[in-house]
C-alpha positions as CSV (number, residue, x, y, z in Angstrom):
1,M,2.0,-16.1,21.7
2,I,4.4,-15.0,19.3
3,Q,7.1,-17.1,21.3
4,L,4.8,-20.6,21.0
5,F,4.4,-19.4,16.9
6,L,8.0,-18.8,15.9
7,I,9.1,-22.3,17.4
8,F,6.1,-23.9,15.1
9,S,7.7,-22.2,12.5
10,L,11.5,-23.6,13.2
11,V,10.0,-27.3,12.9
12,V,7.2,-26.6,9.9
13,V,9.9,-24.7,7.3
14,P,12.2,-27.4,5.8
15,F,8.7,-29.2,5.2
16,C,7.4,-27.0,2.6
17,S,6.9,-26.5,-0.7
18,K,9.9,-24.9,-3.1
19,N,8.4,-22.9,-6.2
20,A,8.1,-19.6,-5.3
21,I,9.3,-16.2,-5.7
22,A,11.6,-14.3,-1.9
23,V,9.2,-11.5,-0.4
24,E,9.8,-8.7,1.3
25,Y,8.0,-6.2,2.6
26,H,9.6,-2.6,3.3
27,S,7.9,-0.6,5.4
28,P,7.6,3.5,4.8
29,R,10.7,4.5,6.1
30,T,12.5,1.7,4.3
31,L,11.1,2.8,1.1
32,G,12.1,6.3,1.1
33,L,15.9,5.1,2.6
34,G,16.2,3.5,-1.3
35,G,15.3,-0.3,0.9
36,A,18.1,0.6,3.4
37,G,17.8,0.5,6.8
38,R,19.5,-2.8,8.4
39,A,21.2,-1.3,10.9
40,T,19.1,-0.4,12.9
41,P,15.9,-1.4,11.2
42,L,12.8,1.2,13.2
43,L,10.4,-0.5,15.4
44,N,8.1,-3.4,13.1
45,D,11.4,-3.6,10.3
46,A,13.1,-5.6,12.9
47,I,10.6,-8.3,11.7
48,Y,11.8,-8.2,8.0
49,L,15.2,-6.6,7.9
50,N,17.3,-7.6,10.9
51,P,15.5,-9.8,13.5
52,S,18.8,-9.7,15.6
53,Y,18.4,-5.5,16.5
54,A,14.8,-6.0,18.0
55,S,17.0,-6.5,21.0
56,F,18.1,-3.6,21.2
57,A,14.2,-1.0,22.1
58,P,12.7,-3.1,24.4
59,V,9.3,-2.2,23.6
60,Y,5.8,-3.6,22.9
61,S,4.9,-1.9,18.6
62,L,2.2,-2.8,17.1
63,S,1.3,-1.8,13.1
64,G,-0.2,-1.0,10.0
65,G,0.5,0.3,6.7
66,Y,-1.5,0.6,3.3
67,S,0.9,0.7,-0.3
68,A,-0.7,1.7,-3.2
69,F,1.5,1.1,-6.8
70,R,1.2,2.3,-10.8
71,P,-0.1,0.2,-12.6
72,G,-2.1,-0.9,-10.3
73,G,-1.5,-2.5,-7.6
74,R,-1.9,-2.5,-3.2
75,N,-0.4,-4.1,-0.3
76,Y,-1.9,-4.2,3.5
77,Q,0.0,-5.2,6.6
78,I,0.0,-5.2,10.1
79,S,2.9,-6.6,12.7
80,V,3.7,-6.2,16.7
81,Q,6.3,-7.0,18.2
82,D,7.1,-7.9,21.7
83,S,10.7,-7.4,22.0
84,R,10.4,-6.8,26.5
85,T,10.1,-10.2,27.2
86,E,13.4,-11.8,29.0
87,L,13.7,-15.1,27.5
88,F,13.9,-13.6,23.5
89,Q,12.3,-10.5,22.0
90,A,10.2,-11.7,19.3
91,G,8.0,-10.2,16.3
92,V,5.2,-11.5,13.6
93,G,3.8,-9.3,10.3
94,F,1.7,-11.1,7.7
95,T,1.3,-8.7,4.3
96,K,-1.3,-9.7,1.9
97,R,0.0,-8.8,-2.2
98,E,-1.5,-8.7,-5.2
99,G,-1.2,-12.4,-6.0
100,D,-0.2,-13.8,-2.8
101,S,0.3,-13.3,1.0
102,A,3.1,-13.7,3.4
103,V,4.0,-14.8,6.6
104,N,7.3,-13.3,8.6
105,I,8.4,-13.8,11.7
106,G,11.8,-12.7,14.0
107,A,13.0,-13.2,17.1
108,S,16.5,-12.7,18.1
109,K,18.5,-12.0,21.9
110,L,21.4,-9.9,23.3
111,A,24.7,-11.6,23.9
112,V,26.5,-8.8,25.5
113,D,25.5,-4.9,25.8
114,R,26.2,-4.2,21.9
115,L,25.9,-7.8,20.2
116,G,22.7,-9.2,19.2
117,F,21.6,-12.7,17.7
118,G,18.3,-13.4,15.9
119,I,16.9,-15.5,13.5
120,G,13.5,-15.6,11.6
121,S,11.2,-16.6,8.6
122,K,9.0,-16.4,6.3
123,F,6.2,-17.9,4.8
124,I,4.7,-17.2,1.8
125,I,0.7,-18.9,0.2
126,N,0.7,-18.2,-3.1
127,D,-3.3,-16.7,-4.5
128,Q,-4.1,-19.1,-6.7
129,T,-1.9,-22.0,-6.5
130,Q,-2.0,-21.9,-2.2
131,K,1.3,-23.4,-2.4
132,M,3.8,-22.2,0.5
133,T,7.2,-22.0,0.5
134,S,9.3,-20.5,3.4
135,D,12.4,-20.2,4.3
136,F,15.1,-18.5,6.9
137,I,16.7,-15.3,8.0
138,F,19.6,-15.2,10.4
139,S,21.5,-11.3,11.4
140,T,23.2,-10.0,13.9
141,S,23.9,-6.7,15.1
142,Y,26.7,-5.0,16.5
143,I,27.2,-1.5,18.1
144,G,31.2,-0.8,17.6
145,L,31.2,2.8,17.8
146,Q,29.1,5.4,18.5
147,W,28.9,6.7,14.6
148,M,28.7,3.4,13.1
149,Y,26.7,0.5,13.5
150,S,26.2,-2.3,11.4
151,T,24.7,-5.9,10.7
152,L,25.6,-9.0,8.4
153,V,22.0,-10.4,7.5
154,I,21.4,-13.6,5.7
155,D,18.1,-13.4,3.8
156,N,16.6,-17.2,2.9
157,I,19.3,-19.3,4.6
158,L,17.6,-23.3,2.5
159,D,18.1,-20.8,-0.8
160,H,13.8,-21.7,-1.5
161,F,14.7,-19.1,-2.2
162,D,17.9,-16.4,-3.8
163,R,19.8,-16.5,-0.6
164,T,21.4,-13.7,-0.5
165,F,23.9,-11.4,2.0
166,Y,22.8,-8.2,3.2
167,L,25.7,-6.2,5.6
168,G,24.0,-2.8,6.7
169,F,25.6,0.4,8.2
170,K,25.0,3.3,10.0
171,F,26.7,6.6,9.8
172,I,26.3,9.0,12.2
173,P,28.5,12.2,10.6
174,T,26.0,14.5,13.3
175,Q,23.3,15.1,15.7
176,N,20.2,15.0,12.6
177,I,21.9,13.1,10.3
178,N,21.8,9.7,9.3
179,I,23.7,7.6,7.2
180,Y,22.5,4.3,5.0
181,L,24.5,1.8,3.6
182,D,23.4,-1.5,2.4
183,P,25.3,-3.9,-0.2
184,L,24.1,-7.3,-1.2
185,Y,25.1,-10.1,-3.3
186,S,23.0,-13.0,-3.5
187,P,25.5,-15.6,-5.0
188,Q,22.6,-18.3,-7.3
189,Y,20.8,-15.1,-8.5
190,T,19.9,-15.9,-12.4
191,K,17.7,-13.1,-13.7
192,G,19.9,-9.9,-13.4
193,K,23.4,-8.7,-11.6
194,K,24.7,-10.4,-8.3
195,A,25.6,-7.6,-6.6
196,G,23.1,-4.1,-5.8
197,Y,23.1,-2.1,-2.9
198,H,20.8,0.4,-0.7
199,F,21.7,3.7,0.3
200,G,19.6,6.5,1.5
201,V,19.8,9.2,4.4
202,E,17.9,10.2,6.7
203,F,17.6,13.7,7.9
204,G,15.6,15.0,11.9
205,L,13.5,17.8,12.0
206,L,12.8,20.2,15.1
207,A,12.4,17.6,17.4
208,D,10.1,14.8,16.0
209,F,10.1,15.3,12.1
210,F,12.7,12.9,9.9
211,F,12.8,13.4,6.1
212,R,14.4,10.6,3.8
213,I,15.1,10.1,0.9
214,G,17.5,7.3,-1.2
215,K,17.8,5.2,-4.3
216,Y,19.0,1.3,-5.1
217,Q,20.8,0.1,-7.7
218,D,20.1,-3.8,-8.5
219,G,18.7,-3.5,-5.3
220,E,14.9,-5.6,-3.9
221,I,11.9,-4.1,-5.2
222,P,9.6,-6.8,-2.8
223,Y,6.2,-5.0,-4.1
224,L,6.9,-5.8,-7.2
225,K,8.9,-8.6,-6.7
226,T,11.6,-8.6,-8.8
227,R,14.8,-6.1,-8.8
228,G,15.8,-3.1,-10.3
229,D,17.1,0.4,-9.7
230,G,15.0,3.2,-8.6
231,F,14.8,6.0,-5.5
232,G,12.6,6.8,-2.4
233,L,11.9,10.1,-0.4
234,S,9.4,10.0,3.1
235,F,8.6,11.4,5.9
236,G,7.9,11.1,9.4
237,W,7.2,11.6,12.5
238,I,7.2,10.8,15.6
239,G,5.5,11.3,19.4
240,P,5.4,9.3,22.3
241,K,3.8,6.5,21.3
242,L,3.2,7.0,18.2
243,N,4.5,6.9,14.8
244,L,3.7,8.1,12.1
245,D,5.3,7.8,7.7
246,Y,4.6,7.9,4.7
247,A,6.5,7.3,1.3
248,L,6.7,8.5,-2.6
249,S,9.1,5.3,-3.7
250,R,10.1,5.5,-7.9
251,A,11.1,2.0,-9.6
252,L,12.9,3.3,-13.2
253,Q,14.0,-0.9,-14.3
254,T,13.3,-3.8,-12.5
255,H,14.9,-6.8,-14.0
256,R,11.8,-8.8,-15.0
257,G,11.4,-5.7,-17.4
258,D,8.9,-4.1,-15.7
259,G,8.2,0.1,-16.8
260,L,8.4,3.5,-14.5
261,T,6.4,2.1,-11.5
262,T,5.1,4.1,-8.3
263,V,4.5,3.9,-4.8
264,N,2.6,5.2,-2.0
265,S,3.0,4.2,1.5
266,F,1.6,5.0,4.7
267,A,2.0,3.4,8.2
268,M,1.4,3.6,11.3
269,T,2.8,2.2,14.3
270,I,1.5,2.4,18.0
271,F,4.3,1.5,20.7
272,F,5.0,1.4,24.6
């Protein structure tokens, strides 16, 4: 079913309208890392951040999330991903936000053991006008060294939204510390600086618990549909078949001129 949905999206995308703001979902883990983590997105995060990485984690996963931010707003998210199939690995996610809804689709395939490629699409439906805007995402992941993972992501290939280039890096200095850096650049972006970054550090606590902290500068703030500066922190627990995450993220300033905004985000993922 997911594979058929992806094929349908590849046919429909070029005929959609072009008048919306780019939308991207950040899970509690991603929020805690300051928006970073494209080099190794966890489970269903691959659908939104880096479709190519789904091939490196052959599981079936179902996720649901809820975010509340002040001043008032709420987001809901549900997604499913099947990375066990031989043809290609795929996932689909639905996000309900203030003012619009989004459907994200991603699929990937390994070229060789350490190199994967992925493609995805997004559909944004405005609540008031009911108009749909859509675009593509392309990504590739490479595990070149045991202590460094890397990825390239080109978001909004058709430029229906602002086309953005991401580099994603994961550094592993010790067994219990992961460092993430995701620089970005949008050549046609006009509402602020064209370049920015997301940065985060993940600490392993005991065997199953994780603490994350991060910051972003001129980076994506998906729940506000803009960019800006801020920070985040999160806690996560991952068991044999269940992953729970909570994040607190704060936007200090945005390119749109919003005031201070705080978001609390929760998510649960079942996988097997």
